[in-house]
C-alpha positions in Angstrom: 1.6 28.3 14.3 2.4 24.8 12.3 1.9 21.5 14.1 4.4 18.6 14.0 1.5 17.0 12.5 0.4 19.3 9.9 4.1 19.5 8.6 4.2 15.3 8.6 0.5 15.9 5.8 2.9 18.0 3.9 5.6 15.2 3.7 2.9 12.9 2.5 3.3 12.9 -0.8 7.1 12.1 -0.2 6.1 9.6 2.0 3.9 8.0 -0.4 6.4 7.6 -3.2 9.0 6.1 -1.1 7.4 3.5 0.1 5.8 2.4 -3.5 9.5 2.2 -4.4 10.7 0.7 -1.2 7.6 -1.9 -1.5 8.7 -2.6 -5.4 12.4 -2.6 -4.1 11.1 -5.8 -1.2 12.4 -8.9 -2.7 15.8 -7.8 -2.9 15.2 -8.8 1.0 15.1 -13.1 0.0 18.7 -12.4 -1.1 19.9 -11.1 2.1 21.2 -13.6 4.3 20.1 -13.2 7.7 23.1 -13.5 9.2 25.1 -15.8 12.6 22.3 -17.1 14.6 19.9 -15.5 12.2 17.3 -17.8 13.4 15.4 -17.4 16.8 14.8 -20.4 19.3 11.1 -21.7 19.5 10.1 -20.2 22.8 10.7 -16.6 21.0 9.0 -17.2 18.2 5.6 -18.7 20.2 6.2 -17.0 23.8 4.5 -19.4 26.3 2.7 -16.8 27.8 2.1 -13.0 26.9 0.8 -10.5 29.1 -0.9 -7.4 28.2 0.0 -5.4 31.6 3.6 -3.8 31.5 3.8 -2.5 34.5 4.9 1.2 35.4 9.0 0.1 35.6 11.0 1.6 32.8 11.0 -0.2 29.4 13.4 0.8 26.6 12.0 -0.3 23.5 13.8 0.7 19.6 11.7 0.8 16.8 13.4 0.0 13.3 11.6 1.7 9.4 12.4 3.9 6.3 13.7 7.0 6.8 10.8 8.0 4.4 8.2 7.6 7.4 10.6 9.3 10.3 8.2 12.0 10.9 4.3 9.8 11.4 6.5 7.1 13.5 7.8 9.8 15.6 4.6 11.7 15.3 2.8 7.4 16.5 5.7 7.2 19.3 4.4 10.5 20.8 1.4 9.9 21.2 1.9 5.9 23.0 4.3 7.6 24.8 1.8 10.1 26.4 -0.4 7.0 27.3 3.0 5.1 28.7 5.5 7.5 30.2 7.6 4.3 31.0 7.9 3.6 27.9 10.9 5.1 25.7 11.0 4.3 22.1 14.2 5.0 20.2 14.2 5.0 16.5 16.4 3.6 13.9 16.4 4.4 10.3 17.7 2.9 6.9 17.6 4.9 3.9 14.4 4.0 2.3 15.5 2.0 -0.5 18.0 -0.2 1.5 15.2 -0.5 4.6 14.2 -3.4 3.0 17.2 -5.7 2.2 19.1 -4.1 5.3 15.9 -5.5 7.8 17.0 -9.8 8.2 20.3 -9.6 9.1 19.1 -6.0 11.4 17.1 -8.5 12.7 19.3 -11.0 13.0 21.8 -8.8 15.3 23.1 -9.3 19.2 21.1 -6.1 19.3 17.6 -6.6 17.4 15.4 -3.6 17.3 11.6 -4.3 19.3 9.4 -3.4 16.6 10.2 -4.0 13.3 9.1 -2.7 10.0 8.9 -6.0 7.2 7.9 -5.9 3.5 9.4 -9.1 2.5 6.7 -10.7 5.3 7.3 -14.4 3.9 10.7 -14.7 3.7 11.7 -13.1 7.3 9.3 -15.7 8.8 11.3 -18.2 6.5 14.1 -17.1 8.6 12.8 -17.9 11.8 13.2 -14.3 12.5 9.8 -12.7 13.7 7.1 -13.5 16.6 3.9 -14.8 16.1 1.5 -12.4 17.8 -2.0 -14.5 18.2 -1.4 -14.5 21.8 -1.5 -11.0 22.2 -4.0 -10.9 20.0 -6.3 -12.7 21.5 -4.7 -11.6 24.7 -5.7 -7.9 23.1 -8.9 -8.8 21.8 -7.5 -7.7 18.1 -11.1 -7.1 15.8 -9.0 -6.5 12.3 -11.3 -6.6 9.1 -10.4 -9.7 6.9 -8.4 -8.1 4.1 -6.0 -6.1 6.3 -5.3 -9.7 8.5 -4.5 -11.6 5.5 -1.6 -8.9 4.6 -0.5 -10.2 8.0 -0.2 -13.4 8.3 2.0 -16.1 6.9 1.6 -20.3 6.8 4.4 -23.2 7.8 4.5 -23.4 3.7 5.7 -19.5 3.7 2.8 -18.6 1.5 0.7 -15.2 3.1 -2.8 -14.4 4.1 -3.2 -17.5 6.2 -2.0 -18.9 8.9 -0.2 -17.1 11.9 -0.5 -13.5 12.5 3.1 -11.8 12.7 2.6 -7.6 12.1 0.0 -4.9 12.3 0.2 -2.5 10.1 0.4 1.5 11.3 -1.5 2.4 8.0 -3.2 2.2 4.9 -2.4 3.5 1.2 -5.7 3.8 -1.2 -5.9 4.6 -4.6 -8.9 6.0 -6.9 -9.8 8.0 -9.4 -8.7 12.0 -8.4 -10.3 14.4 -11.2 -11.0 17.4 -12.4 -14.1 19.4 -11.2 -14.4 22.1 -14.1 -13.4 19.4 -16.5 -15.9 17.1 -15.6 -18.6 19.7 -15.7 -17.0 21.3 -19.1 -17.2 17.5 -20.4 -21.0 16.5 -18.6 -19.6 14.4 -15.9 -22.9 15.1 -13.5 -21.3 12.7 -11.4 -17.9 10.2 -10.9 -18.7 7.5 -12.5 -19.1 3.6 -10.6 -19.0 1.4 -13.3 -16.7 1.0 -16.2 -19.5 1.5 -19.2 -19.8 5.3 -17.5 -16.1 5.5 -17.2 -15.2 4.9 -20.7 -18.6 7.2 -21.5 -15.9 9.6 -19.5 -13.9 9.2 -21.1 -14.7 9.3 -24.7 -16.6 12.6 -23.7 -13.0 13.8 -22.8 -11.4 13.1 -25.7 -13.7 14.3 -27.6 -13.6 18.0 -25.8 -9.6 17.8 -26.5 -8.5 17.4 -23.2 -6.1 13.9 -22.3 -8.5 11.0 -20.3 -6.3 9.7 -18.3 -2.9 11.7 -16.4 -0.6 9.1 -16.7 3.1 9.0 -15.8 4.2 5.3 -17.0 8.0 6.6 -16.8 7.6 5.7 -13.7 5.3 2.8 -14.2 1.7 4.8 -13.6 -0.1 2.8 -16.3 0.0 -0.1 -13.4 -2.9 1.8 -11.6 -5.3 1.9 -14.8 -4.1 -1.9 -15.4 -4.6 -3.5 -12.3 -7.8 -1.1 -11.5 -9.3 -3.6 -14.6 -7.4 -6.8 -13.3 -9.4 -6.1 -9.3 -12.6 -6.1 -11.3 -12.4 -8.9 -13.9 -10.6 -11.1 -11.3 -12.1 -10.2 -7.9 -9.8 -10.0 -4.5 -9.0 -13.6 -4.1 -7.7 -14.2 -7.0 -5.2 -11.0 -7.0 -4.5 -11.2 -3.2 -3.6 -15.2 -3.8 -1.0 -14.2 -6.6 0.5 -11.7 -5.0 0.3 -13.9 -1.6 2.2 -16.7 -4.0 -0.2 -19.4 -2.9 0.7 -22.6 -4.9 -0.6 -22.7 -8.4 -1.7 -18.7 -8.7 -1.8 -17.7 -12.1 -2.3 -14.4 -13.7 -2.3 -15.4 -17.5 -6.4 -15.7 -18.2 -8.7 -14.7 -20.5 -10.5 -12.8 -18.0 -7.3 -10.5 -17.5 -6.4 -10.9 -21.4 -10.6 -9.0 -21.4 -8.4 -6.9 -18.9 -5.7 -5.4 -20.3 -7.4 -5.2 -23.8 -9.8 -2.6 -22.1 -6.5 -1.0 -21.4 -4.9 -1.0 -24.4 -8.2 -0.1 -26.4 -7.8 3.1 -24.3 -4.7 3.8 -25.8 -6.1 3.2 -29.2 -8.2 5.3 -28.9 -6.0 7.8 -27.3 -6.8 8.2 -23.8 -3.8 8.4 -22.1 -1.0 11.6 -23.1 0.6 10.1 -26.4 4.0 10.5 -23.9 3.1 8.9 -21.1 6.1 6.6 -21.6 7.8 10.0 -21.2 6.3 11.3 -18.5 7.1 10.7 -14.9 4.9 10.7 -11.6 5.9 14.2 -10.4 5.4 15.5 -14.1 2.2 14.2 -14.2 0.9 15.2 -11.4 1.6 19.1 -12.0 0.3 18.7 -15.3 -2.8 17.7 -14.2 -3.3 19.8 -11.8 -3.0 22.4 -14.1 -5.5 21.4 -15.9 -4.5 19.4 -18.8 -6.8 15.9 -17.4 -9.9 14.6 -16.4 -8.4 12.0 -14.3 -5.5 10.9 -12.8 -5.2 7.5 -11.4 -3.0 7.5 -8.3 -2.9 7.4 -4.3 -3.5 9.0 -1.0 0.0 10.6 -1.0 -0.8 12.8 -3.7 -3.4 14.1 -2.0 -1.1 17.1 0.0 0.0 18.5 -3.4 -2.8 18.4 -5.4 -5.4 19.9 -2.9 -2.7 22.8 -2.8 -2.7 23.5 -6.3 -6.2 22.3 -7.4 -8.3 24.0 -4.2 -12.0 22.8 -4.5 -11.5 21.9 -8.2 -9.8 17.7 -7.3 -12.1 14.9 -6.4 -11.3 11.6 -5.4 -13.6 8.4 -6.1 -12.9 4.9 -5.4 -12.6 2.4 -8.8 -15.5 1.7 -10.5 -16.4 -1.9 -10.9 -18.5 -4.0 -14.2 -21.1 -3.8 -11.0 -21.2 -0.3 -10.2 -21.8 -2.0 -6.5 -18.5 -3.8 -5.6 -15.8 -1.4 -4.1 -12.0 -2.6 -4.6 -8.6 -0.3 -4.8 -5.2 -1.0 -4.4 -4.6 -0.2 -1.0 -1.0 -2.0 1.6 0.4 -1.3 5.1 2.5 1.1 5.2 4.4 0.4 7.8 4.1 -3.1 8.5 5.3 -3.9 11.9 6.4 -7.0 13.7 8.2 -8.0 17.1 11.3 -9.4 16.0 11.9 -13.0 17.6 15.3 -12.5 20.0 13.4 -9.3 21.4 13.6 -9.1 25.4 10.4 -6.6 25.5 8.0 -7.9 23.6 5.1 -7.5 26.0 5.7 -3.2 25.6 6.3 -4.0 21.9 3.0 -5.8 21.3 1.0 -2.9 23.2 2.9 -0.2 21.0 1.3 -2.3 18.2 -2.5 -2.9 20.1 -2.2 0.8 20.0 -2.4 1.1 15.9 -5.5 0.4 15.7 -6.9 3.0 18.7 -8.5 6.1 18.1 -5.1 8.8 19.0 -3.0 6.5 16.2 -5.8 6.6 13.6 -6.4 9.7 14.6 -2.1 10.4 14.0 -1.8 8.5 10.6 -5.3 10.5 8.6 -3.7 13.7 10.5 -0.1 13.0 8.4 -2.9 11.7 5.4 -2.4 8.0 5.2 -5.3 5.7 5.6 -6.1 4.2 9.4 -5.1 1.0 10.3 -7.9 -1.2 12.0 -11.4 -0.4 11.8 -13.8 1.9 14.1 -15.4 5.4 13.9 -14.0 7.9 11.6 -10.8 10.0 12.1 -11.8 13.6 12.1 -10.9 15.3 9.3 -11.2 19.1 7.7 -14.6 19.2 6.7 -14.6 19.3 2.5 -11.5 18.9 1.9 -10.2 16.5 -0.6 -8.3 14.6 3.0 -12.1 13.8 3.9 -12.9 12.5 0.6 -9.4 10.2 0.4 -10.8 9.0 4.2 -14.1 8.9 3.1 -13.4 6.6 0.3 -10.9 4.6 2.2 -13.4 4.4 4.8 -16.0 2.4 2.5 -13.4 0.2 1.5 -12.7 -1.5 4.7 -16.2 -1.6 5.3 -16.8 -3.6 2.1 -13.1 -6.3 2.5 -12.0 -4.3 -0.7 -8.6 -4.0 -0.5 -6.3 -5.9 -2.9 -2.5 -5.5 -2.4 -0.2 -3.9 -5.5 0.2 -6.9 -8.1 4.1 -5.3 -9.1 5.0 -6.4 -5.6 4.4 -9.8 -5.6 8.0 -11.2 -6.4 11.1 -9.5 -5.9 11.9 -8.3 -10.0 8.1 -8.2 -11.2 7.7 -5.0 -10.6 10.7 -3.8 -13.9 8.7 -6.2 -16.0 5.2 -4.9 -15.2 7.0 -1.6 -15.8 9.2 -2.7 -18.8 5.6 -4.5 -20.6 3.0 -1.3 -19.8 5.0 1.1 -21.1 5.4 -1.9 -24.5 1.2 -1.5 -23.8 1.3 2.5 -24.3 4.4 2.5 -26.6 1.6 1.6 -29.7 0.3 -1.5 -28.9 4.5 -3.0 -29.3 2.9 -6.1 -27.6 -0.7 -8.0 -27.2 -2.4 -8.7 -24.0 -2.0 -11.9 -24.3 1.9 -11.5 -24.3 1.9 -9.1 -21.7 0.2 -11.5 -18.9 2.2 -14.1 -19.9 6.0 -13.0 -20.0 4.7 -10.9 -16.2 4.3 -14.8 -15.3 6.5 -16.2 -16.7 9.5 -14.2 -14.6 6.5 -14.9 -11.2 6.8 -18.9 -11.9 10.9 -17.8 -12.7 11.3 -16.5 -8.9 9.5 -18.0 -7.4 11.0 -21.2 -9.3 8.5 -22.9 -9.6 
């Protein structure tokens, strides 16, 4: 018998792709006016008193999200309402490609949701449309890893990463390197690489054996996974997150970043990516990797179910290597970054749902769906030896190391298009230099932020 969560797991690949697409389009929400009466009162934004007791009287909540996450949201709701049978949660879903743009108007309406996925967090906080969660965080005693908490905070200047807490994630995506075990054995890769030097040795061995070293569908921007893997290592978590969070003075146009992008340029010149990478999309790249065309495939948890279905136990997953072989940094963003709209009239019950997201039950729901769990605690159960088990073990290591880094293509509304265009030039025979690529990206970033 197929369970609802098993069905959810099979939808993870689609939901992950939807998630990345909606994140990349998120900044359009900054251009969407909140509508009439959009700004709430100070007491709505920062309630004077809160409670963790939601009683036994019937309570009705509405949850708002993108349609691609319907299955996992419904699984979370089912688990929450089993613990709180007096609470009924109805759902409202918008198409994923417009949910971010619609959110300010939905939150400003006469009948706003009580729980809402927020992508353009800084902008919507600036509109005065969200509730500060710090009082509930203290009342419930939330213990959230600092790297995750930074994704939930916005300061008085609209800069993310510090200040009041406004959101809690339902779960996370996590990125790393998938590898073909049979090819790895053939080219003499005894263990997955833990250092950049070891990775380069494995890439050279694959090339020598006539195998594509790194599969990437750069028609849809997959080269950025490799670029940011090296940027993470060169610049570090704080610098990259500050840039994505739009911290004052943040820049990616540095000599260290140019060296990292220069490494990717060298790999392009050495033929470590498919010759037709710019004409290959992510779906085709996954299929080609699954058929045995490449040693490595940089991607995320959203591809695990499809790869395991096609490759069985011939595929493994590890976090990206680093220069020193000890630090763990990987791109990892929220699945749904849930907030309580300021105009909600059931904030305590909505906060109970956010509290539930870091519980053992909710963490298990997210893992069963193929995502990584929110918060910290004992690792949820997975099928021993499965690819999902490898992904979850890698994510647990990442959280323990506090190594989650935001996706650089989500720093501003239009920056994803610039990253795509520039990495396509980089992959297309060196039609740009690392320095010129970074200058172009930083110029777009500064333009969009009015700097």
